[in-house]
C-alpha atoms as a printed R data frame, in Angstrom:
    type eleno elety resid chain resno       x       y      z
1   ATOM     1    CA   UNK     A     1  17.777  16.302 18.354
2   ATOM     2    CA   UNK     A     2  16.106  15.352 21.235
3   ATOM     3    CA   UNK     A     3  14.709  11.810 21.744
4   ATOM     4    CA   UNK     A     4  12.165  12.110 24.826
5   ATOM     5    CA   UNK     A     5   9.035  11.229 24.328
6   ATOM     6    CA   UNK     A     6   5.752  12.247 26.251
7   ATOM     7    CA   UNK     A     7   5.458  10.050 29.117
8   ATOM     8    CA   UNK     A     8   1.569   9.047 29.363
9   ATOM     9    CA   UNK     A     9  -0.729   8.958 32.517
10  ATOM    10    CA   UNK     A    10   0.362   5.554 33.981
11  ATOM    11    CA   UNK     A    11  -2.635   5.249 36.667
12  ATOM    12    CA   UNK     A    12  -4.973   6.197 33.590
13  ATOM    13    CA   UNK     A    13  -3.574   3.057 32.001
14  ATOM    14    CA   UNK     A    14  -3.708   0.813 35.267
15  ATOM    15    CA   UNK     A    15  -7.276   1.720 35.429
16  ATOM    16    CA   UNK     A    16  -8.097   0.587 31.698
17  ATOM    17    CA   UNK     A    17  -6.347  -2.658 32.209
18  ATOM    18    CA   UNK     A    18  -7.592  -2.962 36.043
19  ATOM    19    CA   UNK     A    19 -11.352  -2.200 34.019
20  ATOM    20    CA   UNK     A    20 -10.583  -4.871 31.263
21  ATOM    21    CA   UNK     A    21  -9.442  -7.381 34.257
22  ATOM    22    CA   UNK     A    22 -12.911  -6.677 35.979
23  ATOM    23    CA   UNK     A    23 -14.552  -7.811 32.658
24  ATOM    24    CA   UNK     A    24 -12.730 -10.478 32.025
25  ATOM    25    CA   UNK     A    25 -13.780 -11.679 35.380
26  ATOM    26    CA   UNK     A    26 -17.431 -11.245 34.864
27  ATOM    27    CA   UNK     A    27 -17.905 -12.275 31.434
28  ATOM    28    CA   UNK     A    28 -18.039 -15.757 32.250
29  ATOM    29    CA   UNK     A    29 -20.035 -15.384 35.458
30  ATOM    30    CA   UNK     A    30 -23.003 -13.728 33.465
31  ATOM    31    CA   UNK     A    31 -22.906 -16.354 30.772
32  ATOM    32    CA   UNK     A    32 -24.542 -14.466 28.400
33  ATOM    33    CA   UNK     A    33 -22.649 -15.739 25.097
34  ATOM    34    CA   UNK     A    34 -22.021 -19.186 23.920
35  ATOM    35    CA   UNK     A    35 -18.591 -20.667 25.313
36  ATOM    36    CA   UNK     A    36 -16.827 -20.276 21.982
37  ATOM    37    CA   UNK     A    37 -18.106 -16.594 22.109
38  ATOM    38    CA   UNK     A    38 -16.685 -15.984 25.806
39  ATOM    39    CA   UNK     A    39 -13.390 -17.456 24.651
40  ATOM    40    CA   UNK     A    40 -12.905 -15.258 21.538
41  ATOM    41    CA   UNK     A    41 -14.042 -12.351 24.039
42  ATOM    42    CA   UNK     A    42 -11.494 -13.302 26.597
43  ATOM    43    CA   UNK     A    43  -8.738 -13.730 24.355
44  ATOM    44    CA   UNK     A    44  -9.143 -10.581 22.608
45  ATOM    45    CA   UNK     A    45  -9.725  -8.686 26.039
46  ATOM    46    CA   UNK     A    46  -6.410 -10.453 26.772
47  ATOM    47    CA   UNK     A    47  -4.200  -9.247 23.805
48  ATOM    48    CA   UNK     A    48  -5.470  -5.944 24.426
49  ATOM    49    CA   UNK     A    49  -3.928  -5.583 27.529
50  ATOM    50    CA   UNK     A    50  -0.870  -7.417 26.647
51  ATOM    51    CA   UNK     A    51  -0.711  -5.011 23.919
52  ATOM    52    CA   UNK     A    52  -1.203  -1.950 26.390
53  ATOM    53    CA   UNK     A    53   1.527  -3.597 28.873
54  ATOM    54    CA   UNK     A    54   3.971  -3.551 25.807
55  ATOM    55    CA   UNK     A    55   3.079  -0.155 24.362
56  ATOM    56    CA   UNK     A    56   3.387   1.731 27.506
57  ATOM    57    CA   UNK     A    57   4.885  -0.065 30.588
58  ATOM    58    CA   UNK     A    58   7.657  -1.810 27.940
59  ATOM    59    CA   UNK     A    59   7.995   1.298 26.239
60  ATOM    60    CA   UNK     A    60   7.266  -0.042 22.618
61  ATOM    61    CA   UNK     A    61   5.235   2.976 21.478
62  ATOM    62    CA   UNK     A    62   7.938   5.119 21.411
63  ATOM    63    CA   UNK     A    63  10.812   2.725 20.111
64  ATOM    64    CA   UNK     A    64  11.651   2.213 16.367
65  ATOM    65    CA   UNK     A    65   9.183   0.505 14.519
66  ATOM    66    CA   UNK     A    66  11.288  -2.689 13.943
67  ATOM    67    CA   UNK     A    67  11.745  -3.699 17.700
68  ATOM    68    CA   UNK     A    68   7.686  -3.328 17.112
69  ATOM    69    CA   UNK     A    69   7.663  -5.868 14.440
70  ATOM    70    CA   UNK     A    70   9.879  -7.959 16.561
71  ATOM    71    CA   UNK     A    71   7.642  -8.004 19.522
72  ATOM    72    CA   UNK     A    72   4.732  -8.732 16.899
73  ATOM    73    CA   UNK     A    73   6.923 -11.854 15.451
74  ATOM    74    CA   UNK     A    74   5.729 -14.045 18.217
75  ATOM    75    CA   UNK     A    75   1.879 -12.929 18.461
76  ATOM    76    CA   UNK     A    76   1.560 -13.874 14.490
77  ATOM    77    CA   UNK     A    77   3.659 -17.168 14.901
78  ATOM    78    CA   UNK     A    78   1.204 -18.091 17.592
79  ATOM    79    CA   UNK     A    79  -1.893 -17.221 15.678
80  ATOM    80    CA   UNK     A    80  -0.502 -19.102 12.348
81  ATOM    81    CA   UNK     A    81   0.226 -21.996 14.905
82  ATOM    82    CA   UNK     A    82  -3.570 -21.805 16.429
83  ATOM    83    CA   UNK     A    83  -4.824 -22.053 12.726
84  ATOM    84    CA   UNK     A    84  -2.760 -24.868 11.605
85  ATOM    85    CA   UNK     A    85  -3.575 -27.191 14.815
86  ATOM    86    CA   UNK     A    86  -7.487 -26.120 14.552
87  ATOM    87    CA   UNK     A    87  -7.815 -29.565 12.563
88  ATOM    88    CA   UNK     A    88  -6.325 -31.279 15.383
89  ATOM    89    CA   UNK     A    89  -8.092 -29.039 18.432
90  ATOM    90    CA   UNK     A    90 -11.645 -29.785 16.853
91  ATOM    91    CA   UNK     A    91 -11.050 -33.521 16.106
92  ATOM    92    CA   UNK     A    92 -13.629 -35.968 17.514
93  ATOM    93    CA   UNK     A    93 -11.928 -38.428 19.553
94  ATOM    94    CA   UNK     A    94 -12.813 -41.714 17.945
95  ATOM    95    CA   UNK     A    95 -10.983 -44.967 18.187
96  ATOM    96    CA   UNK     A    96  -9.903 -47.232 15.027
97  ATOM    97    CA   UNK     A    97 -12.070 -49.904 14.390
98  ATOM    98    CA   UNK     A    98 -10.543 -52.492 11.682
99  ATOM    99    CA   UNK     A    99 -13.310 -53.067  9.091
100 ATOM   100    CA   UNK     A   100 -13.341 -56.975  9.935
101 ATOM   101    CA   UNK     A   101 -14.109 -56.104 13.764
102 ATOM   102    CA   UNK     A   102 -16.928 -53.181 12.581
103 ATOM   103    CA   UNK     A   103 -18.468 -56.233 10.606
104 ATOM   104    CA   UNK     A   104 -18.470 -58.751 12.875
105 ATOM   105    CA   UNK     A   105 -19.745 -56.489 15.599
106 ATOM   106    CA   UNK     A   106 -22.582 -55.260 12.906
107 ATOM   107    CA   UNK     A   107 -23.935 -58.669 12.322
108 ATOM   108    CA   UNK     A   108 -23.793 -59.892 15.926
109 ATOM   109    CA   UNK     A   109 -26.026 -57.201 16.782
110 ATOM   110    CA   UNK     A   110 -28.755 -57.799 14.177
111 ATOM   111    CA   UNK     A   111 -28.903 -61.666 16.058
């Protein structure tokens, strides 16, 4: 039983990564989409590029599936943390004002 695998064409992978990088540079310059959409597109392209590097240059494509799951675990944890922290990330920066000070400032403004 032989454990060899077909070697991918590394130049094709290089050119694909280069094309994705050029797209990542051009998207913010064109300003076609809202900022949030641009961010989501750029994150998606970065994940695609990282996956390609992991699969082909780190040879995870030809490893056992358990090693792939081990490599995927940090990504799942990262996405989980982003969604768990989303309320803090999107919260408005408001300063706390005690109720008695708020009432004084409102009554002073009406005179």
